[in-house]
C-alpha beads as a LAMMPS data file, in Angstrom:
LAMMPS data file: protein, C-alpha beads

354 atoms
353 bonds

1 atom types
1 bond types

-500.0 500.0 xlo xhi
-500.0 500.0 ylo yhi
-500.0 500.0 zlo zhi

Masses

1 110.0

Atoms # bond

1 1 1 -0.098 -0.001 -0.080
2 1 1 2.887 2.351 0.766
3 1 1 4.646 1.447 -2.445
4 1 1 1.419 2.219 -4.344
5 1 1 1.008 5.678 -2.453
6 1 1 4.744 6.715 -3.134
7 1 1 4.205 5.867 -6.802
8 1 1 1.114 7.797 -7.060
9 1 1 2.769 11.040 -5.466
10 1 1 5.673 10.466 -7.783
11 1 1 3.454 10.538 -10.861
12 1 1 1.681 13.769 -9.657
13 1 1 4.816 15.382 -9.127
14 1 1 6.039 14.485 -12.502
15 1 1 2.819 15.747 -14.037
16 1 1 2.870 19.236 -12.416
17 1 1 5.387 20.741 -15.045
18 1 1 3.185 19.683 -18.015
19 1 1 0.135 20.851 -16.328
20 1 1 1.911 24.356 -15.644
21 1 1 2.603 24.695 -19.343
22 1 1 -0.847 24.262 -20.329
23 1 1 -1.747 28.031 -20.364
24 1 1 -3.894 29.831 -22.904
25 1 1 -3.360 33.590 -23.171
26 1 1 -6.320 35.703 -24.277
27 1 1 -6.327 39.286 -25.215
28 1 1 -9.874 40.210 -24.763
29 1 1 -12.403 43.091 -24.017
30 1 1 -12.943 43.533 -20.424
31 1 1 -15.644 41.584 -18.868
32 1 1 -16.087 39.591 -22.096
33 1 1 -16.304 35.998 -20.374
34 1 1 -17.654 35.338 -17.235
35 1 1 -15.717 33.730 -14.361
36 1 1 -17.968 30.503 -14.388
37 1 1 -17.215 30.086 -17.990
38 1 1 -13.565 30.417 -17.399
39 1 1 -13.777 27.880 -14.778
40 1 1 -15.773 25.532 -16.953
41 1 1 -13.311 25.644 -19.578
42 1 1 -10.298 25.177 -17.306
43 1 1 -12.034 22.083 -15.948
44 1 1 -12.902 20.952 -19.580
45 1 1 -9.085 21.426 -20.957
46 1 1 -7.264 20.839 -17.693
47 1 1 -5.403 23.913 -18.317
48 1 1 -5.232 27.866 -17.077
49 1 1 -6.941 30.573 -19.079
50 1 1 -4.959 33.898 -18.392
51 1 1 -6.485 37.318 -19.809
52 1 1 -5.167 40.734 -20.603
53 1 1 -7.813 43.374 -21.392
54 1 1 -8.051 46.229 -23.919
55 1 1 -10.890 48.938 -24.363
56 1 1 -10.538 49.816 -27.982
57 1 1 -9.269 47.992 -31.195
58 1 1 -6.694 50.559 -31.812
59 1 1 -5.113 50.087 -28.474
60 1 1 -4.858 46.367 -29.256
61 1 1 -3.458 46.881 -32.716
62 1 1 -0.936 49.491 -31.156
63 1 1 0.170 47.043 -28.529
64 1 1 0.802 44.134 -30.974
65 1 1 2.434 46.454 -33.627
66 1 1 4.735 47.696 -30.684
67 1 1 6.065 44.187 -30.574
68 1 1 3.683 42.413 -27.840
69 1 1 3.692 38.711 -28.228
70 1 1 2.715 35.510 -26.485
71 1 1 -1.151 35.895 -27.183
72 1 1 -2.810 32.665 -28.454
73 1 1 -6.456 34.157 -29.066
74 1 1 -7.415 37.789 -29.808
75 1 1 -11.088 39.069 -30.065
76 1 1 -11.128 41.879 -32.458
77 1 1 -13.857 43.622 -34.382
78 1 1 -14.353 43.120 -38.154
79 1 1 -12.201 45.915 -39.295
80 1 1 -9.346 45.043 -36.806
81 1 1 -9.428 41.377 -38.143
82 1 1 -9.250 42.965 -41.888
83 1 1 -6.067 44.801 -40.462
84 1 1 -4.534 41.774 -38.779
85 1 1 -5.162 39.569 -41.903
86 1 1 -3.415 42.305 -44.176
87 1 1 -0.332 42.371 -41.750
88 1 1 -0.159 38.651 -41.887
89 1 1 -0.555 38.568 -37.955
90 1 1 -3.074 35.923 -38.043
91 1 1 -2.740 31.820 -37.915
92 1 1 -5.304 30.138 -40.278
93 1 1 -7.912 28.200 -38.404
94 1 1 -8.116 24.177 -38.767
95 1 1 -11.752 24.135 -39.169
96 1 1 -11.724 20.448 -38.935
97 1 1 -11.040 20.957 -35.244
98 1 1 -14.102 23.248 -34.680
99 1 1 -17.089 20.685 -34.916
100 1 1 -19.526 23.355 -33.537
101 1 1 -18.521 25.911 -36.297
102 1 1 -21.951 25.302 -37.921
103 1 1 -23.669 26.883 -34.988
104 1 1 -22.840 30.399 -36.393
105 1 1 -25.808 31.571 -38.167
106 1 1 -25.531 32.011 -41.839
107 1 1 -25.656 35.845 -42.176
108 1 1 -22.472 36.136 -39.946
109 1 1 -20.463 33.249 -42.033
110 1 1 -17.812 34.394 -44.475
111 1 1 -18.057 38.069 -43.672
112 1 1 -16.586 40.900 -45.792
113 1 1 -13.267 41.143 -43.473
114 1 1 -12.713 37.410 -43.805
115 1 1 -14.589 36.125 -47.005
116 1 1 -13.084 32.691 -46.823
117 1 1 -13.825 32.080 -43.232
118 1 1 -10.033 30.948 -42.690
119 1 1 -9.203 33.242 -39.744
120 1 1 -12.229 34.519 -37.858
121 1 1 -15.133 32.824 -35.699
122 1 1 -17.801 35.478 -34.921
123 1 1 -18.476 35.664 -31.198
124 1 1 -20.438 38.860 -30.031
125 1 1 -22.036 41.757 -31.637
126 1 1 -23.002 45.134 -30.625
127 1 1 -24.640 48.394 -31.972
128 1 1 -23.105 52.030 -31.335
129 1 1 -26.291 53.773 -30.188
130 1 1 -27.666 56.381 -27.683
131 1 1 -28.368 55.664 -24.004
132 1 1 -30.532 58.009 -22.262
133 1 1 -32.441 58.895 -18.853
134 1 1 -35.868 58.190 -19.970
135 1 1 -37.475 60.436 -17.093
136 1 1 -35.199 63.311 -18.123
137 1 1 -35.591 63.294 -21.538
138 1 1 -39.545 62.988 -21.227
139 1 1 -39.549 65.993 -19.058
140 1 1 -37.319 68.044 -21.558
141 1 1 -39.278 66.913 -24.591
142 1 1 -36.301 65.623 -26.389
143 1 1 -36.068 63.170 -29.279
144 1 1 -34.404 59.614 -28.450
145 1 1 -34.230 58.073 -31.849
146 1 1 -32.047 60.604 -33.595
147 1 1 -28.360 61.483 -33.643
148 1 1 -29.584 65.118 -33.636
149 1 1 -29.521 64.700 -29.748
150 1 1 -25.895 64.798 -29.350
151 1 1 -25.184 66.857 -32.410
152 1 1 -27.728 69.781 -32.670
153 1 1 -27.345 72.824 -30.521
154 1 1 -31.210 73.138 -30.185
155 1 1 -31.452 69.871 -28.247
156 1 1 -27.998 70.145 -26.572
157 1 1 -28.893 73.501 -25.189
158 1 1 -31.329 71.752 -22.645
159 1 1 -28.838 68.957 -21.506
160 1 1 -25.424 70.796 -21.681
161 1 1 -22.814 69.031 -19.502
162 1 1 -25.141 66.003 -19.216
163 1 1 -23.769 64.278 -22.725
164 1 1 -20.958 61.929 -22.962
165 1 1 -19.635 60.607 -26.423
166 1 1 -17.196 57.817 -27.031
167 1 1 -13.435 58.546 -27.135
168 1 1 -13.181 57.029 -30.372
169 1 1 -12.458 58.647 -33.657
170 1 1 -13.790 56.114 -35.840
171 1 1 -17.044 55.638 -33.770
172 1 1 -17.806 59.029 -33.185
173 1 1 -16.870 60.442 -36.778
174 1 1 -19.170 57.561 -37.872
175 1 1 -22.172 58.740 -35.938
176 1 1 -21.557 61.992 -37.460
177 1 1 -21.434 60.442 -40.980
178 1 1 -24.653 58.698 -40.586
179 1 1 -26.455 61.878 -39.280
180 1 1 -25.249 63.685 -42.299
181 1 1 -26.500 60.965 -44.509
182 1 1 -23.101 59.478 -45.380
183 1 1 -21.736 56.111 -45.386
184 1 1 -19.275 55.193 -42.573
185 1 1 -17.239 53.486 -45.256
186 1 1 -17.203 56.532 -47.324
187 1 1 -13.841 57.489 -48.941
188 1 1 -14.825 61.084 -49.816
189 1 1 -12.611 63.441 -47.897
190 1 1 -15.018 66.263 -47.965
191 1 1 -17.746 64.231 -46.324
192 1 1 -15.507 63.505 -43.422
193 1 1 -14.646 67.110 -43.156
194 1 1 -18.235 68.086 -42.839
195 1 1 -18.454 65.533 -40.242
196 1 1 -15.409 67.012 -38.172
197 1 1 -17.189 70.299 -38.332
198 1 1 -20.335 68.969 -36.831
199 1 1 -18.389 67.646 -33.863
200 1 1 -16.669 70.775 -33.389
201 1 1 -19.875 72.676 -33.250
202 1 1 -21.459 70.239 -30.881
203 1 1 -18.204 69.734 -28.662
204 1 1 -18.737 72.712 -26.043
205 1 1 -22.120 71.085 -25.053
206 1 1 -20.414 67.717 -24.154
207 1 1 -19.448 66.789 -20.675
208 1 1 -16.714 64.294 -21.873
209 1 1 -15.275 61.830 -24.226
210 1 1 -15.593 58.586 -22.478
211 1 1 -15.151 54.944 -23.251
212 1 1 -16.242 53.263 -20.113
213 1 1 -17.356 55.716 -17.117
214 1 1 -20.422 56.538 -19.057
215 1 1 -21.988 53.209 -17.855
216 1 1 -21.849 54.290 -14.431
217 1 1 -22.602 58.096 -14.868
218 1 1 -25.611 57.013 -16.699
219 1 1 -26.906 54.472 -14.153
220 1 1 -26.387 56.825 -11.262
221 1 1 -27.905 60.168 -13.005
222 1 1 -24.737 62.194 -13.400
223 1 1 -25.190 62.176 -17.130
224 1 1 -28.540 62.074 -19.037
225 1 1 -27.293 61.064 -22.486
226 1 1 -24.578 58.714 -23.697
227 1 1 -23.127 57.742 -27.090
228 1 1 -21.956 54.312 -26.538
229 1 1 -22.340 50.532 -27.129
230 1 1 -25.669 48.668 -26.884
231 1 1 -24.061 46.173 -24.299
232 1 1 -22.888 49.017 -22.227
233 1 1 -26.495 50.693 -22.364
234 1 1 -27.920 47.277 -20.977
235 1 1 -25.674 47.238 -18.201
236 1 1 -26.374 50.859 -17.073
237 1 1 -30.098 49.919 -17.460
238 1 1 -29.763 46.794 -15.196
239 1 1 -27.521 48.814 -12.674
240 1 1 -30.189 51.709 -12.292
241 1 1 -32.810 48.900 -11.743
242 1 1 -30.782 47.080 -9.167
243 1 1 -30.107 50.257 -7.387
244 1 1 -33.935 51.325 -7.258
245 1 1 -32.988 54.605 -8.875
246 1 1 -35.940 57.008 -9.388
247 1 1 -35.552 56.949 -13.034
248 1 1 -34.959 54.294 -15.852
249 1 1 -32.412 53.981 -18.766
250 1 1 -33.533 53.410 -22.166
251 1 1 -31.311 52.959 -25.109
252 1 1 -32.340 52.906 -28.873
253 1 1 -30.686 52.890 -32.365
254 1 1 -30.877 56.068 -34.072
255 1 1 -33.326 56.274 -37.164
256 1 1 -30.451 57.557 -39.564
257 1 1 -28.339 54.366 -38.880
258 1 1 -25.611 53.200 -36.797
259 1 1 -22.658 50.989 -36.475
260 1 1 -22.847 47.227 -36.193
261 1 1 -19.612 45.658 -34.577
262 1 1 -19.020 42.042 -34.840
263 1 1 -16.109 40.681 -32.378
264 1 1 -14.404 37.693 -33.474
265 1 1 -11.955 34.790 -31.972
266 1 1 -8.783 34.594 -34.007
267 1 1 -5.328 33.067 -33.631
268 1 1 -2.419 35.144 -33.309
269 1 1 0.542 33.866 -35.352
270 1 1 2.945 34.178 -32.338
271 1 1 0.587 32.138 -29.981
272 1 1 2.291 29.111 -28.423
273 1 1 -0.496 27.061 -28.059
274 1 1 -2.858 26.910 -31.163
275 1 1 -4.160 23.596 -30.141
276 1 1 -5.561 25.134 -26.908
277 1 1 -6.765 27.942 -28.667
278 1 1 -8.842 25.857 -31.075
279 1 1 -10.329 23.935 -28.085
280 1 1 -11.169 27.079 -26.513
281 1 1 -12.817 28.533 -29.457
282 1 1 -14.814 25.284 -30.121
283 1 1 -15.849 25.386 -26.474
284 1 1 -17.186 28.845 -26.930
285 1 1 -19.050 27.888 -29.942
286 1 1 -21.340 25.333 -27.850
287 1 1 -24.832 26.827 -27.186
288 1 1 -24.752 27.353 -23.435
289 1 1 -21.113 28.718 -23.587
290 1 1 -21.808 31.013 -26.467
291 1 1 -24.724 32.657 -24.567
292 1 1 -22.553 33.588 -21.797
293 1 1 -21.550 37.063 -23.374
294 1 1 -25.079 37.808 -23.864
295 1 1 -26.386 36.994 -20.675
296 1 1 -23.361 38.680 -18.921
297 1 1 -23.283 42.036 -20.752
298 1 1 -26.224 42.193 -22.885
299 1 1 -24.282 41.643 -26.219
300 1 1 -25.825 40.407 -29.289
301 1 1 -25.084 36.976 -30.489
302 1 1 -24.390 35.545 -33.886
303 1 1 -24.715 31.949 -32.398
304 1 1 -27.857 30.295 -33.261
305 1 1 -27.417 27.435 -30.784
306 1 1 -26.985 30.342 -28.069
307 1 1 -30.272 31.771 -28.277
308 1 1 -32.312 29.343 -26.311
309 1 1 -29.910 29.809 -23.500
310 1 1 -30.049 33.603 -23.693
311 1 1 -32.434 35.611 -21.151
312 1 1 -35.803 36.486 -23.088
313 1 1 -35.508 40.261 -22.275
314 1 1 -32.067 40.410 -23.877
315 1 1 -32.806 38.018 -26.913
316 1 1 -35.973 40.095 -27.419
317 1 1 -34.633 43.755 -27.019
318 1 1 -34.454 45.173 -30.620
319 1 1 -31.483 47.111 -29.925
320 1 1 -29.392 44.191 -28.972
321 1 1 -30.795 41.867 -31.746
322 1 1 -31.787 44.015 -34.540
323 1 1 -34.608 42.787 -36.546
324 1 1 -34.101 42.296 -40.384
325 1 1 -35.505 45.796 -41.355
326 1 1 -33.130 47.512 -38.892
327 1 1 -30.036 45.472 -39.826
328 1 1 -30.287 47.175 -43.197
329 1 1 -29.447 50.553 -41.547
330 1 1 -26.452 49.486 -39.687
331 1 1 -22.907 49.325 -41.237
332 1 1 -19.580 48.044 -40.005
333 1 1 -16.478 49.975 -39.672
334 1 1 -13.801 49.162 -42.387
335 1 1 -10.183 49.819 -42.607
336 1 1 -9.095 52.543 -44.734
337 1 1 -5.948 53.313 -47.059
338 1 1 -3.027 55.100 -44.979
339 1 1 -3.625 58.340 -46.780
340 1 1 -7.252 58.504 -45.455
341 1 1 -6.185 57.075 -42.029
342 1 1 -3.649 59.856 -41.535
343 1 1 -6.218 62.512 -42.610
344 1 1 -8.820 61.212 -40.161
345 1 1 -6.126 61.245 -37.508
346 1 1 -5.475 64.789 -38.037
347 1 1 -9.170 65.740 -38.021
348 1 1 -9.663 63.831 -34.954
349 1 1 -6.627 65.778 -33.245
350 1 1 -8.163 68.996 -34.076
351 1 1 -11.630 67.967 -32.560
352 1 1 -9.778 66.718 -29.252
353 1 1 -7.507 69.933 -28.711
354 1 1 -9.967 72.686 -29.974

Bonds

1 1 1 2
2 1 2 3
3 1 3 4
4 1 4 5
5 1 5 6
6 1 6 7
7 1 7 8
8 1 8 9
9 1 9 10
10 1 10 11
11 1 11 12
12 1 12 13
13 1 13 14
14 1 14 15
15 1 15 16
16 1 16 17
17 1 17 18
18 1 18 19
19 1 19 20
20 1 20 21
21 1 21 22
22 1 22 23
23 1 23 24
24 1 24 25
25 1 25 26
26 1 26 27
27 1 27 28
28 1 28 29
29 1 29 30
30 1 30 31
31 1 31 32
32 1 32 33
33 1 33 34
34 1 34 35
35 1 35 36
36 1 36 37
37 1 37 38
38 1 38 39
39 1 39 40
40 1 40 41
41 1 41 42
42 1 42 43
43 1 43 44
44 1 44 45
45 1 45 46
46 1 46 47
47 1 47 48
48 1 48 49
49 1 49 50
50 1 50 51
51 1 51 52
52 1 52 53
53 1 53 54
54 1 54 55
55 1 55 56
56 1 56 57
57 1 57 58
58 1 58 59
59 1 59 60
60 1 60 61
61 1 61 62
62 1 62 63
63 1 63 64
64 1 64 65
65 1 65 66
66 1 66 67
67 1 67 68
68 1 68 69
69 1 69 70
70 1 70 71
71 1 71 72
72 1 72 73
73 1 73 74
74 1 74 75
75 1 75 76
76 1 76 77
77 1 77 78
78 1 78 79
79 1 79 80
80 1 80 81
81 1 81 82
82 1 82 83
83 1 83 84
84 1 84 85
85 1 85 86
86 1 86 87
87 1 87 88
88 1 88 89
89 1 89 90
90 1 90 91
91 1 91 92
92 1 92 93
93 1 93 94
94 1 94 95
95 1 95 96
96 1 96 97
97 1 97 98
98 1 98 99
99 1 99 100
100 1 100 101
101 1 101 102
102 1 102 103
103 1 103 104
104 1 104 105
105 1 105 106
106 1 106 107
107 1 107 108
108 1 108 109
109 1 109 110
110 1 110 111
111 1 111 112
112 1 112 113
113 1 113 114
114 1 114 115
115 1 115 116
116 1 116 117
117 1 117 118
118 1 118 119
119 1 119 120
120 1 120 121
121 1 121 122
122 1 122 123
123 1 123 124
124 1 124 125
125 1 125 126
126 1 126 127
127 1 127 128
128 1 128 129
129 1 129 130
130 1 130 131
131 1 131 132
132 1 132 133
133 1 133 134
134 1 134 135
135 1 135 136
136 1 136 137
137 1 137 138
138 1 138 139
139 1 139 140
140 1 140 141
141 1 141 142
142 1 142 143
143 1 143 144
144 1 144 145
145 1 145 146
146 1 146 147
147 1 147 148
148 1 148 149
149 1 149 150
150 1 150 151
151 1 151 152
152 1 152 153
153 1 153 154
154 1 154 155
155 1 155 156
156 1 156 157
157 1 157 158
158 1 158 159
159 1 159 160
160 1 160 161
161 1 161 162
162 1 162 163
163 1 163 164
164 1 164 165
165 1 165 166
166 1 166 167
167 1 167 168
168 1 168 169
169 1 169 170
170 1 170 171
171 1 171 172
172 1 172 173
173 1 173 174
174 1 174 175
175 1 175 176
176 1 176 177
177 1 177 178
178 1 178 179
179 1 179 180
180 1 180 181
181 1 181 182
182 1 182 183
183 1 183 184
184 1 184 185
185 1 185 186
186 1 186 187
187 1 187 188
188 1 188 189
189 1 189 190
190 1 190 191
191 1 191 192
192 1 192 193
193 1 193 194
194 1 194 195
195 1 195 196
196 1 196 197
197 1 197 198
198 1 198 199
199 1 199 200
200 1 200 201
201 1 201 202
202 1 202 203
203 1 203 204
204 1 204 205
205 1 205 206
206 1 206 207
207 1 207 208
208 1 208 209
209 1 209 210
210 1 210 211
211 1 211 212
212 1 212 213
213 1 213 214
214 1 214 215
215 1 215 216
216 1 216 217
217 1 217 218
218 1 218 219
219 1 219 220
220 1 220 221
221 1 221 222
222 1 222 223
223 1 223 224
224 1 224 225
225 1 225 226
226 1 226 227
227 1 227 228
228 1 228 229
229 1 229 230
230 1 230 231
231 1 231 232
232 1 232 233
233 1 233 234
234 1 234 235
235 1 235 236
236 1 236 237
237 1 237 238
238 1 238 239
239 1 239 240
240 1 240 241
241 1 241 242
242 1 242 243
243 1 243 244
244 1 244 245
245 1 245 246
246 1 246 247
247 1 247 248
248 1 248 249
249 1 249 250
250 1 250 251
251 1 251 252
252 1 252 253
253 1 253 254
254 1 254 255
255 1 255 256
256 1 256 257
257 1 257 258
258 1 258 259
259 1 259 260
260 1 260 261
261 1 261 262
262 1 262 263
263 1 263 264
264 1 264 265
265 1 265 266
266 1 266 267
267 1 267 268
268 1 268 269
269 1 269 270
270 1 270 271
271 1 271 272
272 1 272 273
273 1 273 274
274 1 274 275
275 1 275 276
276 1 276 277
277 1 277 278
278 1 278 279
279 1 279 280
280 1 280 281
281 1 281 282
282 1 282 283
283 1 283 284
284 1 284 285
285 1 285 286
286 1 286 287
287 1 287 288
288 1 288 289
289 1 289 290
290 1 290 291
291 1 291 292
292 1 292 293
293 1 293 294
294 1 294 295
295 1 295 296
296 1 296 297
297 1 297 298
298 1 298 299
299 1 299 300
300 1 300 301
301 1 301 302
302 1 302 303
303 1 303 304
304 1 304 305
305 1 305 306
306 1 306 307
307 1 307 308
308 1 308 309
309 1 309 310
310 1 310 311
311 1 311 312
312 1 312 313
313 1 313 314
314 1 314 315
315 1 315 316
316 1 316 317
317 1 317 318
318 1 318 319
319 1 319 320
320 1 320 321
321 1 321 322
322 1 322 323
323 1 323 324
324 1 324 325
325 1 325 326
326 1 326 327
327 1 327 328
328 1 328 329
329 1 329 330
330 1 330 331
331 1 331 332
332 1 332 333
333 1 333 334
334 1 334 335
335 1 335 336
336 1 336 337
337 1 337 338
338 1 338 339
339 1 339 340
340 1 340 341
341 1 341 342
342 1 342 343
343 1 343 344
344 1 344 345
345 1 345 346
346 1 346 347
347 1 347 348
348 1 348 349
349 1 349 350
350 1 350 351
351 1 351 352
352 1 352 353
353 1 353 354
């Protein structure tokens, strides 16, 4: 008996170094996978999942461009996938090792940023829209279905200092472009100049450029209108409900159209564990696991098998899961040529410093 016990202990000691090497490194958006799902995956693969976080695609791309290595899986939005493919930064997927890939809805397969489906697996969606304090805006008789709310002085004069907009060149200028009737994929410099002038006119009325604090500020009543992501607005709405605030938070897609973002799992070419990365992606393609991001933060979901597992109030919200007619008014951001990127960067600098 003693010899058998010693043999078992020896085997455990010998196994530890191998298990210590079973680490998957994920570079992810903050709060994009629950602790419970992480634990289930770690049990499933007998490995450890370690995450670093970013708040903007440009931040992620800049870090990789600066030489960051070691990430196995990234979660970029479509335009960032396009950029990563062009840079040769991604490892092709071995689809034979993704048996649950068929769970992705047909309309999200082979997207424009990865038409061959070789690199990206859609994970979550969001719409960039307007969140607002329902009671305050009703009291002030302000519209909630148009970008005019954050761009027109006639409306902004009533809510000056109570409005935040995203600290994102592409997202904020895209909202201006849709309000002006232009495509967010336009290559016409004159149209982008028009959008810049619209931002400069509205800027004195805004309280801040914010990518994250607007969730809390909207939920506690510090601000009354926020330009941001549908999943963030859902979180602000739920936080206000949980705190029994004397007001409610609403969110809606402006009638002029908006930006649809699809975030994807991709394999970085320098990742050390593509085998574990593929196991992780396939695990997250299973219906209950895919539903995690929707139930956790109110994200939209391109996975058909996830829908039965998503809370009905989330799955039925048109700003989170846009109906077909509304999808036609949404556009995805695309990467631009270097010349236009430089021009937009100069415009954004002017907006921020003036």
